[in-house]
N, C-alpha and C positions, 0 to 999 in steps of 0.2 A: 545584550541579546536575549531572549528569552529562552533560550535553550544552552545558554554558557553554564548553567547549572547542573542541567542534565550531562551535558559533554564531560562537565570535570567529573561529575561520578563514574561515568567508562572509562576515563584517562585513568583514575585512582585506582579500578579495581584492574586496568590492564598492567600497571605497575605492580599492582600487589600477587596478582597471580603469574608473573611472567611465563607464560604460556604463549609460543610462537602460534601465529595467526597465519595460515596459508590462504585458504579459502574463505568465501564470504560467508558460509555457513558457520565458520568457527568465530565473525564478528556477530553473527545472530544467539550465540550460544553466549556468547559474553554478555553482552546487553540482558537478555534474558538472567544472568545470575546478579547483574548489577543491582535491580529494583524491580518489585512486582507492579510497580508505577507505569512501567515501559510494556508497550504492546508492539512485540515484533511480528512484522509481516515478512516471511520470505518471498521471495518474485520467483518464479521458474520462468525458463528462457521462452514459453510461448506467452508471457505476459508482455512480453515487449513486441511492441509493432514494427512491421518492415514496410518503410514506405517508399524504398527503391524501387518498388513493383510498379508505381506511380507515375516512377521518369521513365519507363520502357515502354508505357501506353500511352494515357490522354494526357499528361502532363510532360513540361519543358523545365529544366531548371535554367533560370534567365541569370545572367549575371551584369545586367543593367535593370535600374527601377521603372516603373511609368513613366517617368518624367525624362526618362534618357539619361541619367546619371549611373555613372559606373558605380556597381553595388560589390560588396566582399563580403562573403558568407562567414567569414573565420572570426568575426566579432559580433557574430548573432548572440544575442540575449535570450529573445523571444519571439516566437511568431504567434500572430494572433489571425485567424481565420473567421469572418464573417460569413452565416448563414444566406446573406442575401447578395454575397461578392464573392461566392466560396473559391474564384481561381483567382483573387487579387488577394494577396496576404499582405497586412503590414508588420514589416519586419522591424525590430529595434535591436540596436545594439549601442554601446557606449563607445565614443568615440572623442577622444581628448578630455575625457572628464564632463562629456555635455552629452544629452540624451540625443539621438539620431534616429528619426522613425522615417523607413522609406515604404513603399508600396512595389511589391513584385508580382508580376503575371503569371502565374504557372500554365495557364493554359494554351497547349497548342493550337499557332494559327490556321484558323481555317481558311481552306482553299476554295472559290467558289466559281 
């Protein structure tokens, strides 16, 4: 992989300094000390988005895909949202070493 060399540099530095790491900030400091070619960007709690509020409002968590097949969320590797079909997302997971793509609708059913 492209980053194997970088990971090796970090692991070597970690063994050399033998300092316990208790917090993600400690990892940032270690990586900064490894090489000037590394750019460390620390993520703050506000940088994480909470999508759970959408499930309390306009969206519904489904357990069946658009075709009516059972859908399990635990194996999901990627969620792709298309602008034109915003409430129907393509969900990709890896099941039994093959790529499995399902479409899941999140929009709440409208009553007429």
